[in-house]
C-alpha positions, -999 to +999 in steps of 0.1 A: -015-378+211-043-355+221-045-319+207-036-303+241-005-323+243+006-313+208-001-276+216+019-279+247+049-293+228+046-267+201+046-239+229+078-254+244+093-256+208+086-219+201+101-210+235+133-229+232+136-217+196+130-180+208+158-187+237+182-201+212+177-169+189+179-144+218+214-156+231+232-126+221+249-108+252+242-078+241+206-081+242+196-084+279+159-072+279+154-097+248+168-128+268+146-119+300+117-118+278+124-153+263+131-166+297+098-152+308+080-169+278+100-201+284+088-203+320+053-196+310+053-223+285+069-249+310+041-239+335+015-245+308+030-277+299+031-289+336-007-277+341-017-298+309+003-326+320-014-328+353-047-326+333-039-353+312-025-374+342-060-368+360-080-381+329-056-411+327-064-419+365-099-416+361-101-438+331-079-464+352-104-462+379-132-466+358-119-499+341-112-511+375-149-504+385-162-521+355-135-552+361-148-555+395-186-554+381-178-581+354-162-601+383-192-598+407-215-607+377-195-637+371-197-647+407-234-642+408-238-662+377-218-690+389-240-691+420-272-690+403-260-721+380-248-740+409-280-734+428-299-743+400-280-776+392-278-786+429-308-778+443-335-783+415-365-788+437-357-753+453-348-736+417-380-749+400-400-719+386-379-691+403-367-664+385-331-657+383-334-625+406-353-645+432-323-666+434-297-637+433-317-623+465-304-652+485-268-636+478-277-601+478-299-604+512-272-626+528-240-609+520-247-580+543-253-602+570-221-620+566-202-587+563-217-576+598-200-608+613-232-631+618-228-664+632-230-693+608-261-707+624-274-672+616-262-672+580-276-707+575-309-699+588-312-668+567-300-688+536-327-715+543-354-690+546-344-674+511-337-706+495-373-722+503-394-721+475-431-728+483-433-763+502-396-769+491-377-761+521-339-769+524-332-790+554-300-780+576-273-795+559-287-781+523-288-746+537-251-749+550-241-761+517-258-733+501-245-707+526-208-717+516-219-711+478-231-675+491-201-669+508-179-674+476-202-654+458-202-625+485-163-626+484 
């Protein structure tokens, strides 16, 4: 429990204790003061609870973003591994970032609604490694892997 939450609870406890001791009917001004203090304490607790809720929501959002990044990294690693295993002639002597660029440069094209032919052509260009160029069938299969990595 945070220090702010504990302080809020203490304020409420003090206000409630004050209200209980001021319950005599012949001391109306004291009762009004206790009500005012209790109301202020309740407002303070609500404000702090809102701050705590905001902090929790931000932490949850940050965790979700990190989970998304880990998942995206896993998909990218799977693509790179599948590309290296399935197309060793195209992956030979290529840096991982070069292979990853097949995905990163093709996903926007897919997101923009490019046709299969356009996607396959782009993948073929990006997958080529010097004199090693994928044929149309290979480019189409690599494009399928790219679509999975983009999703």
